[in-house]
N, C-alpha and C positions, 0 to 999 in steps of 0.2 A: 288592647289585648285581644288576641284571636285564639280561642280555645277549640282544639280539634281532638276528636276521638278517632283512633285507628283500631279497627276490630280485627284482631289477628296479630300474633307476635312472631310469625315465621319471617323468612327473609323479605318477602314483599312488604309486610307490615313494618318491619324495623327500618328498611330502606326508605319507606314513605315518611316515617317519623323523623329519620335523620335528615332527609332532604328538606323537610319543613323547617326544622330548627337551624339548619346551616345556611339557609338563604338569607340575603341581606336586604331584599327589597321591601319586605313587610315585617317590621319589628314587632316584638312582643308576642310571638307565637309559642304556645305551650301545647304539649301533646300528651294525652293519656292513651297508652297502648293496652287495650282490653283483650283478654283471652279467656275462653271457656275453661281451659286447663289452669291448674295452679303453677304451671311451669312455662317459661318462655321458650322461644326458638322454633316452635312448630316442627316442620318436617326435618330440620337439621337435628333435632333431638329424637324425633319419633319416626323418621323415615329413612335416614341414612344408615346403611349397614354398619354394624358395630366394628367391623374390621377395616372400615374406611376412615382411619384416624385423621388423614389430611383434610378430608371434607368436613368431618365432625369438628375439626379445629376452628371452623368458621364461627362456632359459638363464641369464641373470644372476641371476634369482630362485632358480632351482634350485641354482646355484653357491653362493650365499650359504648355503643350507641345508646343502649337502654340506661346507662349510668349518666347520660348527659343531664345536667340540672333542669333542663326544660322538658324532659321526658319522664313520665312515670309509668311503671309497669303495674297493672291491676289485673290479677289473675282470679280464677274461679268465678268469672262473670259470664253468666249465660246470656246470649243475645238471641231473640226470636220469641216464639210463642209457647215455649216449654215452661215448666214450673219455675217461677221466679224470673223468667226471662225478660230482658229489656227489649222492648219493641223499637223498631226504627223511629217511630213517632216520639217515644220517650227519649231516645238518644238526642234527637234534634231539639228537645226541650232543654237538654243539659249542655249542649255544645253548639258552637257556631257552625261546625261542619263535622261530618262523619265519613271516614274512608273505610270501606269494607275490603279486607284483604284475607278472605276466609278460605282461599284455595279451592281445591276440588276434592271433596271429602269422601266420595264413594267410588266404587269400581263400575266400569261398564260390564254388562252381562253378556254371556255367550248366546243365550236364547235357544238352548238346545235341550232335548230330553235328558233327565238325570242330573241336571246341573246342581240341584239341591240335595243330592244324595249325601248321607254322612260320609265324611272323608274328602268331600269337595269343598274347597275354601277359595276365597279371593286371595290373591297374593298380599293385598293390604292387610288382611286379617293375620296372615303369617308374620308379616313385617311388624305389625303392632304387637304381636306376642313376643317376639324376640327383642323388640325395642322397649318393652315394659310400658306400653301405653295403658293408662288406667282403665280404659274401656275394653281392653282386649279380653277375649275368653281365656280361661286359665291354662288351656293347653290341649293335649291329645293330638298334636299334629304329626308326630313322627313315630311314636311308640308303636311297634308292631309292623309298620309298613316296610315292605321289602323293596318296592318299586314306586317311584314318584314320577308324576308327569307335571311339568310346568308348561302351561299353554301361553305362548308369547315369546318374542325374541327381542325385547327391549332391555334396558338396564335394570329395571326392577326384576324381570325374569332372571337375569344373570345373577342378581344379588341373592334371590331366594335359592336358586340352584347352588350357588357357591356355599351358602350357609348350610344347606343340607349335606353337601359333600365335604365340608370341612370337619376335621376332628375337633372334639370338644376342647382338647388341650390348647389348640390354636386360638380358640375363642376365650379361654380363661382370662387372659390379660385385658379383655375388653369389659365394657359395662353391661353385658348381657345379664339379665336378672338370673338369680341363682336357680330358680325352678326351671327356666328354659334351658340353662346350661346343663342341668342334670338330665333333662329329657333328651337333649341332643347327644349327651354322652351315652345314653341307653339306646339310641336310635339303631334300628336294624336296616335302614335304607342302604342298599348297595348300588342301585341303578337309578339315576336321575335323568329323565328324558326331557329336554327342552325343545319344544316343537313350534314351528312357524308354518303358516299357510303359504308363504311365498319363499323366494330363494335367498341364499346367503348374501347376495349383493344388495338386497332390499331390507335386511334386518336393521333394527333400530338401535342395537347396542353400540357402545363406543369401543374402539380398539383396545383402550386401556383395560376396560372391564373384561373384554373377551380374553385378553392375554392372561388375566388373573385366573380364569378357569383352567387354562392349560398349565399353570404353575403351582397348583395345589399339591402339597407334598404327599397327601394320602389318596389322591384321586387321579384318574386318567381321562382326558377329554377325547372324544371320538366323533368322527364325521364319516358318513357313508358317501363315497365319491360318486356312486351311480345316481344317487339322489341329488346331490349338490350339482352334478353335471347337467341337470335339467335347466339350470340357470345359464343363459347364454354367455354371461360374463365369467363363468367359472374357469373356462379354459384360458381366457385372455382378459384379465381384469383391467388392462391398461386404459380403457376408455371410461372407466368409472370415476366419479369424484374421489378425492383423496381418501376420505373416511371409508367408503365402500371398498376401494382398492386395498387398503390396509387390512380390512376385515377379511376379505377373501384370501389375501396372502397368508394371514394367520391360520385360517381354517384349512387351507391346502397343506399346511405343515402337520396337521394332526392325522392320526392313524384311523383305520377303519375297524380294527379288531383289537381287543385288549392285548397288550404286549408286556406290561410292566408288573403285572400281578398285584396291583394296588387294591386297597380295600374297597374303593368306590369307583364307579364309572359314570361319567357325564356324557350322554349321547345327545348331540345336536342334530335334530331332524328337520327337514325342510320339505316344502310342497305337500303338507298334510293339513287338512282342514277338519277341525273337530265337528262331528255330527251328533254324537250322543255319548253320555257317560253311562256305563253299564254296571248293573249290580242288583242284588236282591237284599235290601236292607242296608247295604253299604257299597261304596264304589269298589269295583274289582278291575275295571279296564276302561279305556277310552277308545271309542271307535272313530277313526279318521277316514276321510275320503282323500285319495290321491289327487293332487291338482297339477296343472301344467301352466306355463306362461301363456297368456292370451294374446301377446304381441302388443298390448296397449298399456303395459305396466301393471296389470292385474293378473289374476289366475282364473282358470276354468276347471270345473270338476270333470273327472274322467269316468265316474261310475265304478271305480275300483276302490276297495275299502281294506283297511288294516286295523287291527286292534293291538293296543299296547297295554300290557298289564299295569295296573296301578291300584294301590290301596290308599294313596294320597294324591290328590289333584289340586294344584294351585293355579288359579286363573289370573293371568296378567295381561289383559287386553286393553288397558287404558283406564284413565280416571274420568270422573264426571262431577261437575259442580252440583251442589245441593241448594235448593231455594231457601231463602230466609223469609219467614212470614212477614209480610209488610213491605217487602221489596219486589219490584218487577223481576221476572225471570223468563229467559228464553229456554224453554224446555228442550228444543231441538239441539241447541248449541251447548246447553249446560252452563250458561253465563248470564250475567246481569246486563241488559241492554245499556249502552253508554255511547257517549260521543267524547273522545279524548279524555276518558275517565269520568266524565259527568254522567251520573245515572239519568236515564231517560224514563219518564213516566208518560205514557201515551204519546211517545215521540218527542216530548219536550224535556229539556234539562230540568231536573228537580233541584231546587236551590238547597245547597248544603249537603248533598249526598253524592258520594264518589266511590269508585272502585279501583283496585289495582291488583296485580297478580293474576293467578289462574281464574278467579271468578270474573275477571275482566276480559281476558284474552283466550281462555281455555288452557288445558294442560299442555302447554308447549314451551320449548326453550329450556335452558339450564338455570341454575340458581342465579348466575350473574345477569340473566335476562331481566330479572325483577328490578334491577337498578334503573334501566332505561324506562321500563314500564312505570315504575313509581315516579320517575322524574316527569314524565308526561302528565300524569294525574296531578302531581303537586303544582306543575305549571298552570293547569286549569284552575285549581283551587286558589292559588295566589292571585290569578287574574280576577277572580270573583271576590277577593278579600273585602273590598270596600262595601259591596252589597251584603256580604255575610255579616260584617260588623254592625250593620244597621239593626240587626235583630239581637236583642239582649237575652242570653240564656235565663231560664226561669229561676235557677238556683245554682249554688256551687256544686259542680258535678261530683267532686271527690267526696264531699260531705254527704251528698245524696246517695252515692254508692255505698259508703260505709254504713249508712242507716238502713239500706234496703237489701244489700247482697249478703246472703248468709256466708260467713267466713271469707270475706274478701282477703285475697292474698296479695300483699304489697311486696316491694323489693326485699325488705328484711325477712319476710316469710319465705321467699324463694331462696335466700341465703341459708335459711334453716334447712330447707330440703337438700341443698348442696352439702351442707355439713353432715346431715344424717346419712346421705349416700356414701360419703367418704368414710364415716364411721362403720357403716355396714360392710363396706369393702375390706376395711382393716380386720373386722371380726372374721371374715371369710378368707383372709389371707390373699386378698386381691386388691386391685385399685378400686376407685369408686364404682359402686354397683347400684344400678337404678332401683328405686322403689316402685313396684309394679301396680299398686292399688291406691284407690282414692283415699281410703282411711289412713293409710300410711303416709301419703303425701301431705294430707291436711294436718295430721298430727305433727309431722316434722315442721310444717310451716308455722304452726302454733307455738313451737318451741322458741322461735325468734320473733314472730309477728306481734 
């Protein structure tokens, strides 16, 4: 028997567990998938926009894997040095091997004056709020704001801009928590500015996401051609890779000034670098420096500045891994040092410790990228299986967790949460609606656990 713990139940963690139990070379592998939250699925539950039903349907695939008889989901399990946390040393006492699949849990900062003014948030905070993450702040994101600035031009930036510009009635069929839906219904935001420091051909959003902005029934998407034309590829995108070429083609079809009289406007702005958030007690505007291409794929400042009004600023400039106490960490890369998934301590592989997903490679790739990443790590673990089996765990892991973890949530408890969210939706005249707080989630888990 080879007993493995996988820390994290998002795609990378579930794909790792699935690869471990489906392989044929090393029989008798069992996997416990541990998560700090009482709910599985990671960013598929708490990071995918509520109106992206196709991507959210990946939960059914992850569910099938977690229902495998050799895999157990164990939620509400803290890992690290926090209150009641299981340290990496303790996990190695309970398992032959531990694979950390904890993602990249925090945002990169802009590092500019005013970044922490009231009204300025990371995009992740906003996503967590409308996704009902139990750690999220109660709200206050949109009430009263007339103009919002989203800093960044990746898919997360597109998601938050789209949610701000959507009507609440369009989000009602989704699982958005009721308080967030009510706040969005009361929103006074009329202008959403999504701003990038480089040009349209270098933006990181996908064409599918971009097209969705231009198809919102209650909003109009706008691009300033004089600004976009600073990009050498704007006039002739034929030399771009296919994704960039499609993006430019979509943007060139959008207007420069409002034409349709719709309630909200989404302004895509380029070649503007944020230098300060302005305000006295709360954010009122963002100051940008105009940039131009430097001929080497980057941009250079021009010394010319522009201010965009904003009572709400959402910063979406990338994710960053967070260290786990007891594990080595590369602070510059935001990852755990590794060799083909084997954790490196002082440059040498640490027996029984592995990584997969963003904490291994950084926040790159799409959800499917986690399959190949997990496969590499699992290959390394299985190659080490004989040596790993030579060390006998000190005690039965699940018994130890039941004895030490306050309110351990096992699979029946998760089914209780699902049932409670379906019942909540029925009471509200909607489909399943997420429970947004720790107390509610744990109470629901208790009903079946």
